N, C-alpha and C positions, 0 to 999 in steps of 0.2 A: 840299896832296896830298890828294885823295880817300879817304876810308877806304872799305874794301871791305864790301860788306853781311853782316852775322854773322847768322846763326841760331842762336843757342844752344839747348841740350838740356838739361833735367834728367833725370838718371838716378837712380832712387831703388832702394835696396836695403834691404829689412828684416831685420834679424839677430834671430834668436830665443832666442840663445845658444846654447851646445853646437856650436858650427860649423853650425848651421841657418839658413838665408838662403833668401831670395826676393827676386829682381830681374829687372831686364829680359831677360836672357838665358835664364832658365828660364821665364820666363811666355811668351816668345816661342817655346821649345822645345814648350811644351804647346799653344799656339796652331796649331803646325806639325803635331803628332800629330793634333789634330781635323781638321786641314785634309787632310792626306795619309792618316791612317789606319795610320800606321806610324812606328815608332821610327827605323827606320834611314834612311827618306825626310825625316823631319823634321831629324836630324842631317846628313843631306849638304846639305840646305837651309840648314845653318848653318856650314857646311865643317867638320863633327867626325866623327871615326869613329863607327862603331855602339857600338862600346863606351863613349866617352864619352857619347854620347847617353842610352845604357841606364843608366849610372851615376848620371847626372842625375836621370833618371826615378826610379830607385831611391830615390836621398836624397829626392826629393820625395815618394815615396811613404811612406817612413818618417818622414819630418817631420810629415806630417798624420794626424789619427785616421784618416782613411779614403784609400783610394789615390786618387790623382789620375787614373792610368793603368792601364788593364786590358789586358795583353799576352795574345795567343792565339799558342799554339805553331804553329809552321809544320806543313805537311803537305803534302798533295798540292795543296790551293789556296793554299798560303803562308800564314804567320803574318799577324800584324796589330797593330793596338791603337787602342783608342778611348778617349778621355777620358771618365771618370767625370762624375757629376753634380758630385762635389765639386770636379773639377779645372775645370769649367765656373764653377763659384762663386768658384775662387780666380783664374781669369783676370778673371772680372766685377770683383771686388773689389780687385784689384790695380790695373787700368785705372780704377776710379772714384777710388781713392785717389791714383794719379799723375795725374788730371785735376784734382782737387781741390788738391792740392801744386803743380802749374802754375799754376792759377789763383792761389792765394795768393802765390806768388811772382813773379809777372809783373812788378810794380812794381819790385822789388829787381833782376830780372835786367836789365830795359829800363835802369835806372840804372848797373849793372854795364857792359853792353854802351857805354853812353855815354862810360864811363872807358876803356876800351880805347886802345891806341896804334895 
């Protein structure tokens, strides 16, 4: 019987203690805030409520020494949000860490895939 082609993926989460962490979901949320200029639009793209997205952004802003997202209060033109330089740096560093980990683990991942039923 032929085995179905498997495309494994490695998901990394950094735990900083005190319930502070950074992983693929939060990083993707930051990327979407950058792309959309909006916390609510970023949350919708990830199928989460504005409140959930806002709480995650607030958590990220509290985790790091500098805020990662700067929100603007709504008004006539509406509100918005922008990624700060620190936010862009966090995305860049996380994605570099992710690429390095994937490269380092590729041989072991291939070996595990060969062992699948």
